[in-house]
C-alpha positions as CSV (number, residue, x, y, z in Angstrom):
1,M,64.2,29.5,149.5
2,S,63.8,30.4,153.3
3,F,62.6,26.8,154.2
4,P,65.8,24.9,154.5
5,W,67.1,27.7,156.8
6,I,64.0,27.0,159.1
7,Y,64.7,23.5,159.3
8,A,68.6,24.1,159.8
9,A,67.7,26.1,162.8
10,L,65.3,23.8,164.3
11,A,67.5,21.1,163.9
12,F,70.4,22.8,165.5
13,G,68.5,24.2,168.5
14,F,66.9,20.7,169.2
15,S,70.3,19.0,168.6
16,F,71.9,21.5,171.1
17,F,69.2,20.8,173.3
18,S,69.7,17.1,173.1
19,V,73.3,17.4,174.0
20,A,72.4,19.8,176.8
21,I,70.1,17.1,178.4
22,A,73.0,14.6,177.4
23,V,75.5,16.2,179.4
24,N,73.2,16.9,182.3
25,G,72.2,13.1,182.1
26,N,76.1,12.5,182.7
27,N,75.9,14.6,186.2
28,L,78.1,17.4,185.0
29,A,77.2,20.3,187.2
30,M,74.7,22.2,185.4
31,P,71.4,23.7,187.0
32,P,68.4,21.9,185.7
33,A,67.0,24.6,183.9
34,A,70.2,25.4,181.9
35,P,69.7,23.1,179.0
36,A,66.6,24.3,178.2
37,V,67.7,27.9,178.3
38,V,70.8,27.5,176.5
39,G,68.6,25.4,173.7
40,I,66.1,28.0,173.5
41,C,69.0,31.1,173.2
42,A,70.5,28.6,170.1
43,L,67.5,28.6,168.4
44,T,66.2,32.0,168.6
45,G,69.5,33.1,167.7
46,M,69.3,30.8,164.4
47,F,66.0,32.0,163.7
48,L,67.1,35.9,163.8
49,L,69.8,35.0,161.7
50,W,67.7,33.3,159.2
51,R,65.1,36.0,159.1
52,D,67.9,38.6,158.7
53,I,69.6,36.6,155.8
54,S,65.9,36.5,154.4
55,S,65.1,39.9,154.4
56,K,68.2,41.0,152.4
57,L,68.3,41.4,148.5
58,K,69.9,38.5,147.2
59,G,72.1,37.6,144.1
60,D,70.8,34.9,141.7
61,Q,71.6,31.2,142.2
62,R,73.4,31.6,145.5
63,T,73.8,28.7,147.9
64,W,73.0,29.5,151.5
65,G,76.4,28.5,152.1
66,S,77.9,31.2,150.2
67,L,75.1,33.6,151.4
68,L,76.3,32.7,155.4
69,G,79.5,33.3,154.3
70,Q,79.0,36.8,152.7
71,Y,77.0,37.8,155.7
72,A,79.4,36.8,158.1
73,A,82.2,38.9,156.1
74,V,79.5,42.1,155.8
75,K,78.9,41.8,159.5
76,A,82.7,41.7,160.6
77,V,83.9,44.3,158.2
78,G,81.3,46.7,159.1
79,L,82.5,46.5,163.1
80,L,85.8,47.1,161.9
81,G,84.7,50.0,159.7
82,R,82.7,51.7,162.4
83,R,85.7,51.3,165.0
84,Q,88.2,52.7,162.6
85,R,85.7,55.5,161.6
86,R,85.8,56.2,165.4
87,K,89.6,56.1,165.4
88,L,89.7,58.5,162.6
89,D,87.1,61.1,164.2
90,L,89.8,61.3,167.2
91,D,92.8,61.8,165.2
92,T,91.3,64.7,163.0
93,V,90.7,66.5,166.7
94,K,94.3,66.0,167.4
95,V,96.1,66.2,163.9
96,K,99.5,67.2,165.3
97,E,99.8,64.4,167.7
98,A,98.7,61.7,165.5
99,Q,101.3,62.9,162.8
100,E,103.7,63.2,165.2
101,E,103.2,59.5,166.5
102,T,103.1,58.3,162.9
103,L,106.5,59.7,162.1
104,L,108.2,58.5,165.1
105,K,106.9,54.9,165.0
106,R,107.9,54.9,161.0
107,L,111.6,56.0,162.0
108,R,111.8,53.8,165.2
109,K,111.0,50.7,163.2
110,N,113.5,51.6,160.5
111,A,116.3,53.0,162.7
112,D,118.2,49.7,162.5
113,T,118.4,50.0,158.7
114,C,121.5,51.4,156.7
115,Y,119.6,54.4,155.9
116,G,118.4,54.8,159.5
117,R,121.7,54.8,160.7
118,Q,122.8,57.2,158.0
119,Y,120.3,59.8,158.8
120,N,120.6,59.1,162.8
121,F,116.8,58.3,163.0
122,S,117.2,57.0,166.6
123,S,118.3,60.6,167.9
124,I,115.1,62.0,166.2
125,K,112.7,63.0,169.0
126,D,110.2,65.1,166.9
127,S,109.1,66.4,163.4
128,E,111.1,69.3,163.3
129,A,114.4,67.6,164.1
130,F,113.4,65.2,161.1
131,R,112.9,68.1,158.8
132,A,116.2,69.5,159.9
133,L,118.1,66.2,159.5
134,H,116.5,64.7,156.5
135,P,116.5,66.3,152.8
136,I,113.5,66.4,150.7
137,T,113.6,63.5,148.1
138,T,112.9,62.6,144.9
139,Y,112.8,59.4,143.4
140,E,116.5,59.3,141.8
141,H,117.5,59.6,146.0
142,Y,116.0,56.0,146.3
143,R,117.0,54.3,143.0
144,E,120.4,52.4,143.8
145,L,119.0,51.6,147.2
146,I,115.8,49.8,145.9
147,Q,117.8,48.1,143.3
148,R,120.2,46.6,146.3
149,I,116.9,45.2,147.9
150,A,115.8,44.0,144.6
151,A,119.2,42.0,144.5
152,G,118.7,40.5,147.9
153,E,120.5,43.1,150.3
154,Q,118.6,43.0,153.8
155,K,117.5,46.1,156.1
156,V,118.6,48.7,153.5
157,I,115.7,51.4,154.1
158,I,113.3,49.2,155.7
159,A,113.7,46.7,158.3
160,E,111.6,43.9,156.8
161,R,111.7,42.4,153.3
162,P,109.1,43.7,150.6
163,L,106.5,41.8,149.6
164,I,106.6,43.0,146.5
165,L,108.7,45.8,144.4
166,A,105.7,48.0,143.2
167,M,106.0,49.6,139.7
168,T,104.5,52.8,139.6
169,S,101.9,53.4,136.5
170,G,104.2,55.9,134.8
171,T,101.4,58.6,134.3
172,S,103.9,61.7,134.7
173,G,107.2,60.0,133.7
174,P,108.8,56.6,133.5
175,S,107.7,53.9,135.7
176,A,109.0,53.9,139.2
177,M,109.8,50.7,141.3
178,L,108.9,51.6,145.0
179,L,108.7,49.1,148.0
180,S,105.5,47.5,149.2
181,T,105.1,46.2,152.7
182,K,102.5,44.1,154.9
183,A,102.3,47.7,156.9
184,T,101.3,49.5,153.7
185,N,98.6,46.9,152.6
186,A,97.3,46.8,156.5
187,E,96.8,50.4,157.0
188,F,95.4,50.6,153.5
189,F,92.5,48.2,154.6
190,L,92.3,49.3,158.1
191,Q,92.0,53.0,157.6
192,G,91.1,53.1,153.8
193,V,88.7,49.7,152.8
194,A,87.2,49.6,156.2
195,V,86.6,53.2,156.6
196,C,85.3,53.7,153.0
197,L,82.8,50.7,153.5
198,D,81.5,52.0,156.5
199,V,80.8,55.4,154.6
200,M,79.2,53.5,151.7
201,R,76.8,51.9,153.9
202,E,75.6,54.9,155.6
203,A,75.1,56.8,152.3
204,F,73.7,53.9,150.1
205,P,72.1,51.7,152.7
206,E,70.7,49.7,149.7
207,T,74.0,48.5,149.5
208,D,73.8,46.3,152.7
209,S,72.6,43.3,150.8
210,L,73.8,40.1,149.5
211,Q,73.7,40.6,146.1
212,R,77.0,40.1,144.0
213,T,79.5,42.8,142.9
214,A,80.6,42.6,139.1
215,K,84.1,43.6,139.7
216,L,86.4,44.4,136.8
217,F,90.1,43.5,137.6
218,Y,92.7,41.4,136.2
219,T,95.6,39.0,136.8
220,P,98.5,41.3,136.4
221,T,102.1,39.7,135.3
222,F,104.7,39.6,137.6
223,R,108.6,39.2,137.0
224,Q,111.0,38.2,139.7
225,S,113.7,40.2,141.1
226,E,117.6,38.8,141.7
227,A,116.4,37.8,145.0
228,G,112.9,36.3,144.2
229,I,110.8,39.5,145.3
230,P,107.7,39.8,142.8
231,I,108.0,42.8,140.9
232,G,104.6,44.3,139.3
233,P,101.6,46.7,140.4
234,N,100.4,47.1,143.9
235,S,96.8,47.0,143.5
236,S,93.8,45.0,144.3
237,T,94.2,41.7,142.2
238,P,92.3,38.4,142.1
239,A,95.1,36.8,143.7
240,S,95.2,39.1,146.6
241,S,91.2,38.9,146.8
242,R,90.7,35.0,146.4
243,H,89.1,34.8,149.6
244,M,86.3,37.3,148.5
245,L,86.1,35.8,144.9
246,N,82.4,34.2,145.7
247,L,81.3,37.7,146.3
248,Y,81.9,38.5,142.7
249,T,80.1,37.7,139.5
250,T,83.2,36.3,137.6
251,P,84.2,32.8,138.6
252,A,87.8,32.0,139.8
253,P,88.7,30.1,136.7
254,A,88.2,33.6,134.5
255,F,91.4,35.0,136.5
256,E,93.5,32.4,134.9
257,V,93.1,34.0,131.4
258,P,96.1,36.0,130.4
259,S,94.4,38.0,127.9
260,E,92.6,41.4,129.2
261,K,90.1,41.5,126.3
262,D,89.0,37.8,126.9
263,T,88.9,38.1,130.6
264,L,86.8,41.3,130.1
265,Y,84.5,39.4,127.7
266,L,84.0,37.0,130.5
267,H,83.4,39.9,133.3
268,L,80.7,40.8,131.0
269,L,79.2,37.7,130.3
270,F,78.8,36.2,134.1
271,A,77.5,39.9,135.2
272,L,75.0,39.6,132.3
273,K,73.7,36.3,133.6
274,D,72.8,37.6,137.1
275,P,70.0,40.1,136.8
276,T,70.7,40.7,140.8
277,V,73.8,42.7,140.4
278,G,74.1,45.2,142.9
279,T,77.4,47.1,142.6
280,L,79.9,48.0,139.6
281,E,83.4,47.9,140.9
282,S,86.9,48.7,139.8
283,N,89.8,50.8,140.8
284,F,89.4,53.3,138.3
285,A,86.3,54.6,136.3
286,S,88.1,54.3,133.1
287,T,88.2,50.5,133.3
288,V,84.1,50.7,133.9
289,F,83.8,52.9,130.8
290,Y,85.9,50.9,128.5
291,A,84.0,47.8,129.6
292,F,80.7,49.6,128.4
293,A,82.4,50.1,125.5
294,A,83.4,46.6,124.6
295,L,79.9,45.7,125.7
296,Q,78.5,47.9,123.1
297,E,80.7,46.4,120.5
298,R,80.1,42.6,121.5
299,W,76.6,42.5,123.1
300,Q,74.9,40.3,120.3
301,E,77.9,37.5,120.7
302,L,77.4,37.8,124.4
303,V,73.7,37.3,124.3
304,E,74.1,34.2,122.0
305,D,76.6,32.8,124.9
306,V,73.8,33.5,127.7
307,H,71.0,31.7,125.3
308,S,73.1,28.8,124.5
309,G,75.0,28.5,127.9
310,T,78.4,28.2,126.0
311,I,81.5,30.4,125.7
312,S,82.1,32.2,122.5
313,S,85.0,30.1,120.4
314,S,86.4,33.6,119.7
315,L,88.1,33.6,123.3
316,S,91.4,31.8,123.2
317,L,91.1,29.7,126.5
318,E,93.3,26.6,127.7
319,P,90.8,23.3,127.3
320,K,90.8,23.2,131.5
321,V,89.9,26.8,131.8
322,R,87.1,26.7,129.2
323,T,85.7,23.2,130.5
324,S,85.7,24.6,134.2
325,L,83.8,27.9,133.2
326,E,81.4,26.0,130.7
327,A,80.5,23.8,133.7
328,L,79.0,27.2,135.3
329,M,76.8,28.0,132.2
330,K,73.4,26.9,131.6
331,A,71.2,28.0,128.6
332,D,68.9,30.8,129.5
333,P,66.9,31.6,126.6
334,Q,64.8,34.0,129.1
335,R,67.5,36.0,130.1
336,A,69.0,36.1,127.0
337,A,65.8,37.5,125.4
338,Q,65.5,40.1,128.1
339,L,69.4,41.4,127.3
340,Q,68.3,41.4,123.4
341,S,65.7,43.7,124.3
342,H,67.6,46.1,126.3
343,F,70.2,46.3,123.9
344,Q,68.1,46.9,121.1
345,G,66.9,49.9,123.2
346,G,69.8,51.8,123.1
347,F,72.8,52.1,125.4
348,S,71.8,55.1,127.2
349,G,70.9,54.4,130.9
350,I,71.8,50.6,129.8
351,A,73.1,49.9,133.1
352,K,70.0,50.2,135.1
353,R,67.8,48.1,132.8
354,L,70.1,45.3,132.8
355,W,70.5,45.2,136.4
356,P,67.3,46.8,137.9
357,H,68.6,46.2,141.2
358,L,72.1,48.4,140.9
359,H,73.0,50.6,143.7
360,L,76.2,51.8,143.1
361,V,79.2,52.4,140.9
362,L,82.3,51.8,143.0
363,A,85.6,53.3,141.3
364,V,87.7,56.4,141.6
365,D,86.3,58.9,139.3
366,S,88.5,62.2,140.2
367,G,92.0,63.6,138.5
368,S,92.7,62.1,135.1
369,N,89.4,59.8,135.5
370,Q,87.0,62.6,136.0
371,I,86.4,62.6,132.3
372,Y,85.0,58.8,131.9
373,G,83.0,59.5,135.4
374,E,81.2,62.1,133.6
375,M,80.8,60.1,130.8
376,L,79.4,57.0,132.3
377,R,77.1,59.3,134.5
378,D,75.9,60.7,131.1
379,H,75.6,58.1,129.1
380,Y,75.7,54.4,130.2
381,C,75.1,54.6,134.0
382,K,72.2,57.2,133.9
383,G,70.9,57.2,137.3
384,V,73.0,55.3,139.1
385,P,75.2,56.7,142.0
386,F,78.8,56.9,142.0
387,Y,81.4,56.7,145.0
388,S,85.2,57.6,144.5
389,P,86.2,56.1,147.7
390,F,90.0,56.7,147.7
391,Y,93.0,59.2,147.4
392,A,95.5,56.6,146.8
393,A,98.9,55.7,144.7
394,T,101.5,53.0,144.9
395,E,102.9,55.1,147.8
396,G,100.2,54.0,149.6
397,L,96.7,55.5,151.2
398,I,96.6,59.5,151.2
399,G,93.1,60.2,151.7
400,V,89.3,58.8,152.3
401,N,86.1,60.5,150.9
402,L,83.4,60.7,153.5
403,W,81.2,62.7,151.3
404,P,80.2,60.1,148.7
405,Q,77.0,62.3,147.6
406,E,78.7,65.3,146.7
407,S,79.9,65.7,143.0
408,K,83.0,67.7,143.9
409,R,85.5,64.8,145.0
410,R,87.2,65.8,148.1
411,Y,89.5,63.6,150.2
412,L,90.2,63.8,154.2
413,L,93.8,63.2,154.9
414,C,94.4,60.0,156.9
415,P,96.6,61.4,159.6
416,R,97.9,57.8,160.5
417,S,98.7,56.6,157.2
418,M,101.4,59.0,156.0
419,F,103.3,61.9,157.5
420,C,102.5,64.5,155.5
421,E,104.3,68.0,154.4
422,F,103.2,70.6,152.0
423,L,105.4,72.8,149.4
424,P,103.3,75.7,148.5
425,E,102.3,76.0,145.0
426,S,104.6,79.3,144.7
427,S,107.7,77.6,145.8
428,L,107.9,74.3,143.8
429,E,110.7,75.7,141.8
430,E,112.8,76.7,144.4
431,E,115.8,74.8,145.3
432,T,115.4,74.4,149.0
433,P,111.7,75.3,149.4
434,R,110.3,75.0,153.1
435,T,107.2,72.6,153.8
436,L,104.2,73.2,156.1
437,L,102.6,70.8,158.2
438,M,99.1,69.5,158.1
439,E,98.1,72.1,160.7
440,Q,99.9,74.9,159.0
441,V,98.0,74.5,155.5
442,K,95.8,77.1,154.5
443,Q,92.2,76.7,152.9
444,G,91.9,77.7,149.4
445,E,95.8,77.0,148.9
446,S,97.1,74.6,146.5
447,Y,100.3,72.5,147.4
448,E,102.4,69.9,146.5
449,L,102.2,66.5,148.8
450,V,105.7,65.5,150.4
451,I,105.3,62.1,152.1
452,T,106.9,59.8,154.7
453,N,105.2,56.1,154.5
454,A,105.4,52.9,155.7
455,S,107.8,51.6,152.9
456,G,110.8,53.3,153.0
457,L,110.0,56.7,151.3
458,Y,111.2,60.0,153.7
459,R,110.1,63.4,152.8
460,Y,109.4,62.2,149.4
461,R,108.0,64.5,146.9
462,M,105.0,62.9,145.1
463,G,104.3,65.3,142.6
464,D,100.6,65.7,143.3
465,V,99.5,69.1,143.9
466,V,96.2,69.2,145.8
467,K,94.0,72.3,146.8
468,V,93.0,72.4,150.6
469,V,89.3,73.0,150.4
470,G,88.5,73.0,154.1
471,F,88.8,71.0,157.3
472,Y,87.6,68.2,159.3
473,N,88.0,69.1,162.6
474,Q,91.8,70.0,162.6
475,C,92.3,67.9,159.4
476,P,92.7,69.0,156.0
477,M,90.2,68.1,153.4
478,V,91.9,68.3,149.7
479,E,91.0,68.0,146.1
480,F,93.4,66.6,143.5
481,Q,94.6,69.3,141.2
482,Y,97.5,67.9,138.8
483,R,100.4,65.7,138.4
484,R,103.6,68.2,137.8
485,G,104.8,66.1,135.0
486,Q,101.4,66.2,133.4
487,M,101.4,70.4,133.1
488,L,101.6,72.1,130.0
489,S,104.4,74.6,129.8
490,L,106.0,75.9,126.9
491,R,106.7,79.5,128.2
492,G,106.2,79.1,131.7
493,E,102.5,79.4,131.7
494,K,101.7,76.0,133.7
495,V,98.4,74.9,132.2
496,S,97.4,72.0,134.4
497,E,95.4,69.2,133.6
498,A,92.2,70.3,135.6
499,L,92.6,74.0,133.8
500,F,93.1,72.3,130.4
501,L,89.8,69.9,130.8
502,G,87.8,72.6,132.0
503,A,88.5,74.9,128.7
504,L,88.2,71.4,126.6
505,K,84.5,70.8,128.2
506,K,83.5,74.5,127.6
507,A,84.8,74.1,123.9
508,V,83.1,70.6,123.4
509,A,80.0,71.8,124.6
510,Q,79.8,74.7,121.7
511,W,80.8,71.6,119.1
512,P,77.1,70.6,118.0
513,G,76.3,66.9,118.5
514,A,79.9,66.2,119.8
515,Q,80.5,64.3,122.8
516,L,84.0,63.7,124.4
517,V,85.3,60.6,124.6
518,D,89.1,60.9,125.7
519,Y,91.9,63.4,124.9
520,S,95.6,64.2,125.0
521,C,97.8,66.8,124.4
522,A,101.5,67.0,123.9
523,E,104.0,70.2,123.6
524,S,104.7,70.8,119.9
525,G,108.5,70.6,120.8
526,I,108.5,66.8,121.3
527,L,107.9,66.5,117.5
528,G,111.4,68.5,116.4
529,D,111.6,69.1,112.7
530,S,108.5,67.7,111.7
531,M,106.9,70.7,112.7
532,G,108.3,73.0,110.3
533,G,109.5,75.4,112.4
534,S,106.3,76.7,113.4
535,D,105.9,78.5,116.8
536,P,105.6,76.5,119.9
537,H,102.0,75.3,120.3
538,Y,100.0,72.6,121.8
539,Q,99.2,69.7,120.0
540,V,95.9,68.5,121.1
541,F,94.1,65.0,120.0
542,V,90.6,64.3,120.9
543,E,88.3,61.5,120.1
544,L,84.6,62.6,120.0
545,K,81.1,60.8,119.3
546,G,78.6,62.4,117.1
547,V,80.9,64.3,114.9
548,R,83.2,63.2,112.1
549,N,85.0,66.6,111.1
550,L,85.7,69.9,112.8
551,T,85.8,73.2,111.2
552,E,88.7,75.6,111.8
553,E,86.2,77.7,113.9
554,Q,85.6,74.8,116.4
555,R,89.2,73.9,116.8
556,H,89.9,77.7,117.2
557,K,87.1,77.5,119.9
558,L,89.5,75.6,122.2
559,D,92.1,78.3,122.1
560,V,89.6,80.7,122.9
561,C,88.2,79.1,125.9
562,L,91.9,78.0,127.6
563,Q,92.6,81.9,126.8
564,Q,89.5,82.8,128.8
565,D,90.6,80.5,131.6
566,S,94.2,81.4,131.8
567,A,95.3,85.0,131.6
568,V,99.1,83.8,131.2
569,Y,98.2,81.5,128.5
570,R,96.5,84.4,126.9
571,S,99.2,86.8,127.3
572,F,101.8,84.3,125.8
573,R,99.2,84.0,122.8
574,I,98.6,88.0,122.4
575,K,102.5,88.3,122.1
576,G,102.7,85.5,119.7
577,S,105.4,83.6,122.0
578,I,102.7,80.6,121.9
579,G,101.4,79.8,118.3
580,P,97.6,78.8,117.9
581,M,96.3,75.2,119.2
582,R,96.5,72.4,116.3
583,V,93.4,70.3,117.3
584,Q,93.3,66.8,115.8
585,L,90.2,64.7,115.7
586,V,91.2,60.9,115.8
587,A,89.5,57.9,114.7
588,D,87.1,55.7,117.1
589,G,89.2,53.4,119.4
590,A,92.2,55.2,118.7
591,F,92.6,56.0,122.8
592,R,91.9,52.0,123.5
593,E,94.7,51.3,121.1
594,L,96.9,53.9,122.8
595,R,96.3,52.4,125.9
596,K,97.6,49.3,125.3
597,R,100.6,50.3,123.8
598,M,101.0,52.4,127.2
599,M,100.7,49.5,129.4
600,E,103.0,47.6,127.3
601,H,105.8,50.3,127.4
602,S,105.6,51.0,131.1
603,L,104.7,47.3,132.3
604,T,101.6,48.5,134.3
605,S,98.3,46.4,134.5
606,P,94.7,47.4,133.6
607,N,93.9,47.7,137.5
608,T,96.3,50.5,137.9
609,F,96.7,52.2,134.1
610,K,96.0,56.1,133.7
611,M,95.6,57.8,130.6
612,Q,98.5,60.6,130.2
613,R,96.9,64.0,129.2
614,V,100.1,65.4,128.6
615,L,102.4,63.0,126.0
616,R,106.3,62.9,126.8
617,R,106.9,60.3,124.4
618,K,107.3,61.1,120.8
619,E,105.9,57.5,119.6
620,F,103.0,57.7,121.5
621,V,102.2,61.5,119.5
622,D,103.5,59.6,116.2
623,F,100.8,57.0,116.9
624,L,97.8,59.4,117.3
625,L,99.1,61.5,114.4
626,G,98.7,58.4,112.6
627,K,95.2,57.8,113.8
628,T,94.0,61.4,112.8
629,V,90.8,61.6,110.5
630,S,90.2,65.2,110.6
């Protein structure tokens, strides 16, 4: 494969040398030795470029044109990442100054909007004046304003027209419609993507290769507002990544398939065809987990397609799309035999056997995705490192993970992405709580984030509670704790997602043979009269591998574990104010079906979906009750 590049380099060098001689022959002013020097330099440069590309591990069946394109992109983003990392380091030394500049930049830009004039942004000179003039807000403060923008009104909250009206995932309540702007996207790329790619290549040098990535993402469904503004999820999509699709195993025509199930099959098929895949990537670890679950169910069908060079007739594909995809297929009995052997050997550690050069799983595995990351590391992806790069939301980039090899996911807050304030956890229920700034928070304390972003949210309560676990220079490092709307609280006990999951994991460890697949909870009040007047309690739904039934003793073990971890919950149980937990074992695949129902209800996409750990809608609880097997 290297010979064509040698010939290309030689041809380029000699042609450049010839042109230089011709130019010199036309009596242009050039020193006699210059053409030779230029030609030799060009030839040397091309040779060094060829040698660097040839030394890197490459993807299967790549053209040299696509390799050169990837090489150039990697080098360019690498340079940008190092530059942005240096800027981030400088900002962490002067956090207060960086935050003030970020806030005033936002206010100046939007001072001439209806909202900016209402709150007199042009008169605000510092963060103290801003906090005195502007109230702390929630989504209701913006609902009518965003509806005006959707209808076509200009300069309501922000000076520019939004790129999209971004729907939140609805994890802790109804989906909200927020604004997404060019500035939001630029910040995410420069302060998030570029920095994290630099961190990734430093921590995992094997990823500095020319292998392809198996990226699991889907084309979301957008609708239009009255003014023609797209409404949908604000996340990486095939359309927004169209210039990078040649870096991924899945070909472009696959993203024209509307069905998530069929697109996932195509993701798996084209990834399996390439034994040199270097990275598995998705927004969330849950997407990767469900992909392996589908692989375990459909591997025989996939192997047959690799063997015959066709695409299964079970997929509902438009004839044009099927023709385009099958043109990229080629019968490969040898690879099919390898795959069959790997699958017949079981699915523990299957990722590394399918792709021996797999270096990394790149996906967020903190918060509600922690459970999926753990299951992947323990089963499908044994021996493969994970990197959870961002702490982000529809509102924008919040933090970056500079410590990818640490098991505890902590994120450095980005001082120039958002202006951040912090509500102490003890004051969350106060009517007029006082916020702290980045330089005022304390290590070991938990706070709700209050943000002012680039797309029209001012002193906005996100609902995310984080714990400050340290400082990088002057900048806080945080661990995500819970969403306020995802907290169990029958009597004010406030059991967070992290607290409950810790107790559940301890209980499952005491259930012989059991492996936790997924779970959700509900407060009994949501079921109304169907509970027959019993004491308030938690209704817990678990999906497990390895067991088909739970004894009463095993169910009680979860209640005991939570009492051990939460003194407040224990006191209410002792007094009888909260009744014993009811634990229901649901059928295999129940949570995959629930996921589909939730996405249909919230209009979110597979790219942004996060499982609700506390169910607030009765129909979701009834669905899981209908799936109960024990």
